[in-house]
N, C-alpha and C positions, 0 to 999 in steps of 0.2 A: 081790306085794301087801305094803305095809307092815304091821308088827305093829299090833295094835289099841292105841289110847290108853286103852281102857276095861279094868277099871274105874277111875274117878276117885274120889278120896277127899278129903273134907274132914276134917282132923284137928285136933280141939280149936280150931276156927276162932274168932277174936274179932275184932271190929271197933268201934273207938271213934271218935266224932266229936263235937267241942264238949263234951268232958268226959262224954259219955254212952256207955254201953256198948250197942251196937245189935245186936251178934251176940255170943252168949256161949257159948263152949265147944261149938260146933256140930260134931258128928262124924257123918259120913254118907257112904255110898258110892253112886255112880252105876253101875250095872251095865248091860251091853249088853242090849238087848231091850225091857223093859217101858217104857211111857210113864209118865214120872214127873210128877205134878202137885203143886205146892207150894201148900198152902192155909194160911190164917190170917188174923186180923183185920188191919185197917190198923195199920201200924206193927210188924207181927210180924217183918219182916226179910226178906220174900220177895224183893223186887227186889234187895236188897243181897246175898243169897246167890247169885243169879244172877251178879251182877257180880264177886263174889269168885271164884266158880268159874271164870268165863270169863277172869279175870286182868285185868279193867278197873280193879279196886281192889286194893291190897295189904292183907292182913290185918294187924291190930294184934298178933295172936297166932295160933299154930297155922300151918298150911300147907295148901296144895292140892297133891295129888299125882296125877299121871297116870301111867299104866303105862309110856309111852315118851316120849322126848324130843320136842320140837317139837309138842307138843299144841295149842298156840294156833293153829296153821295148819290144824288139822283140826276146828276148832269155828267156829260162827257164832252171833250173837245178834241177835234181831229185837226192836226195842222197841215199846212201845205206840204210839208216834208216831214212826215212822221218818223219817229225813231223806231227801228226794229230791233228787238232784243236778239242776242246772239244765240238763238235756239230756233226750233222748227216753227212753222206757221201755226200749227195746233197748239204748241206750247206757249206761243205769244198770246193767244186767246186764253189758255189756261191761266197764265199769269194775271191777266186782268181780272179774271173770275176769282182767283185766290185772294187778290186785294179786297174783293168785296165779300169774302168768306163764303163763297159759294163752293160747295164740296160734293164728292161722291157722284152719284148718278145724275144729279141736277146739273153739275158742272159739265159732265159728258154730254148730256142732252143739249144744253145751250151751245157748247162749243161746236158740236157737230152740226146743229141747226144753222148757225151763222155761217160756218165754212160752206155749207151747201147753198145757202141763200146768196152768198157772195161769189159763187162759182169757184171756190177754192178748195173743195173737198178732195179733189185729186192731187192737190199740192200740199196737203196737211202735214206730210212728213218732210217737206223740203225746207232747207234752212231759209228763214225769212229774209236774210240779207242778200240771198242770190236771186230772189224774185225780181221781176221787172218792176219799173216804177209804178205802173198801173196796178200790178198785182199787190204791191206793197200798200198802195192807197186803199185798195179793197180790203186788205188784211186790217188796216187801221180802222176801217169802218166796221169790219167784223168784230174786232176787240171792243169797239165802243158799243155796238148793238148788242153784244152778249150780256153786258151788265144791265140791260134794259133800262136805259135812261129815260127820264120824263122830258129832258131838254138835251138836244144834241147841238153843239156849236161846231160850225165847219168853217175853217179859215182858208179860203181860196183852194178848195179841195182838188180842183182839176188844173190848176195853173201850169203845171209841168207835163201835162198829159196830151197825147195825140188824140185825134177825134174819136177813134174806136174806144180807147180807154176812158175818155170823157163820157161817152154814151153809157158805158158800163157803170161808172161811178154814179151818174145821174139816176140810172135805173134803181141802184141800191138806195139812194137817197130817197127816192119816191117810195120805195117799199118800206123803209124805216118810218117815214111819214105815215103811210097808210096803216102801219102797225100801231100808230097812236103816239109816236114821239113828236115833240115839238121841234121843228128845225129852224135854227137861226144860223145864216151863213153869209159870208162875204164872197164876193166875186168881182172880177174886173170885166168879165164877159157879159155884154149886154144880151147876147142871144141866150146864153144860159139863164140870165135873170128873167128873160121872157118866158122861157120853158118851165121854170121851176117856181117863180115867185107867186105867192098870193098877195103879198103886201110888200112894199118897198120903203126902206128907211134910207133916205139920202142925206149924207154928211158932207160938210165942206168946212175946212179949217177947224175941225173938232167940234162943230156945232151941228145941231139937227136942223136941216133946212126943210125937209118934207117927210111925212109919214102918211102914206096913202096906199089905197088898193092898187096892185100892179096895173091893172088896165087903166085906171085913172092917171097914174104916174106916166105911163108911156104914151097914152093918148093926148093928155092935156096937162103937162107939168105946171105947177102953180108958180114956180120960182124962176127967175132969170138964170140962176146958177144951174138948176136942173135941165133947163132948156138947152143951155150951152153944152153941158155935159153930154146929153143925148145926141146933140148935133156933131159931137167930136171936137169941140173947141177946148183949148187948154184953159184951166182954171188955176189961178194963182191966189 
């Protein structure tokens, strides 16, 4: 088995765009095990942090360091509105596996397993673009799960979903976690954060304000910004 890419570290990370500093001196470690949920008001830098950590964006300052080389191929990121390829649900998963050079019987095994685990086996031949929003999000998770990532980044994965679809996605996220994948996700839903998080990373204005166990954060937030956020006050 290959050596773990974890922990991953963000070291004094900065990101600027349009003359504005959007991420400012962010230092954070992603350890194996706990489900990490990133919280913060709009504009806090939650989605940017995921994209920087995953390597989709290059930082303006600082660096992202993983424990071993080739970490990018052992990560996946699922967006709030994932892009569906113009082909069947099964072929969407096949494509993700082909990019990782998984072929033959192993490709079929992984594809069928994740479609079954995400409740999409009966929809395998249906065009992905005619699936409901919730089914498409489950398919995006299936594509990511199929490549067996060590780290899975999730950017507001249920923001557009109704309660039933949200429950289905949360169940899949928990199953992926239980299978051994490190989960790092953003959400605007405090109820979801309480259900899923083992630890909370709280950002405000691109800065790390708190990083604590979920129970500690919700019961006794250490910062005025976090207390205001949990009470529903606007943060500027």
